C-alpha positions in Angstrom: -6.1 -2.3 -5.1 -7.2 -3.0 -1.6 -6.5 -6.8 -1.1 -6.3 -8.8 1.7 -3.5 -11.2 0.8 -3.3 -13.0 4.0 -6.6 -13.9 4.1 -6.3 -15.6 0.6 -2.9 -17.0 1.5 -4.6 -19.1 4.4 -7.7 -19.9 2.4 -6.2 -21.3 -0.4 -3.1 -23.1 -1.5 -1.7 -22.9 -4.9 1.5 -23.4 -7.0 3.5 -19.8 -8.0 1.9 -20.2 -11.9 -1.5 -21.2 -10.6 -1.1 -17.7 -8.1 -0.3 -15.9 -11.5 -2.8 -17.5 -13.9 -5.8 -16.4 -11.1 -4.1 -12.7 -10.9 -4.7 -12.7 -14.7 -7.7 -14.0 -14.8 -9.0 -11.1 -12.5 -7.5 -8.6 -14.0 -9.0 -9.9 -17.3 -12.7 -9.2 -15.7 -11.5 -6.0 -14.4 -10.1 -4.9 -17.7 -13.6 -6.4 -19.1 -15.6 -4.5 -16.7 -13.0 -1.2 -17.2 -12.2 -0.5 -13.5 -9.3 -1.5 -11.1 -9.6 -5.5 -9.6 -10.8 -6.0 -6.3 -10.3 -8.2 -3.9 -13.8 -10.1 -5.3 -12.1 -10.2 -8.5 -8.8 -11.5 -7.0 -11.0 -14.1 -4.6 -13.5 -15.4 -7.0 -10.8 -16.1 -10.4 -8.6 -17.7 -7.1 -11.2 -20.5 -6.6 -11.9 -20.4 -10.4 -8.5 -21.7 -10.6 -9.0 -24.2 -7.9 -11.8 -25.5 -9.1 -9.6 -26.1 -13.0 -7.0 -28.2 -11.3 -8.8 -30.1 -9.3 -8.1 -28.1 -5.6 -11.4 -28.8 -3.0 -12.4 -25.4 -2.9 -14.8 -25.6 0.5 -18.6 -24.2 -0.1 -17.6 -21.1 2.7 -14.8 -20.0 0.7 -16.8 -19.4 -2.6 -18.9 -16.7 -2.4 
């Protein structure tokens, strides 16, 4: 997986448990598509996790 962890860290503020849930969500999405986890999977899963716990995500980070 090629991921820009620095970008994720600067974009999202999540406690460790929610980061773990986002990674699991991304892994499940990749598994459903029978491919490795992509940065896009991880990014989208992190946005979804933020939305579920009520953390604001700016519109430019929802892509």
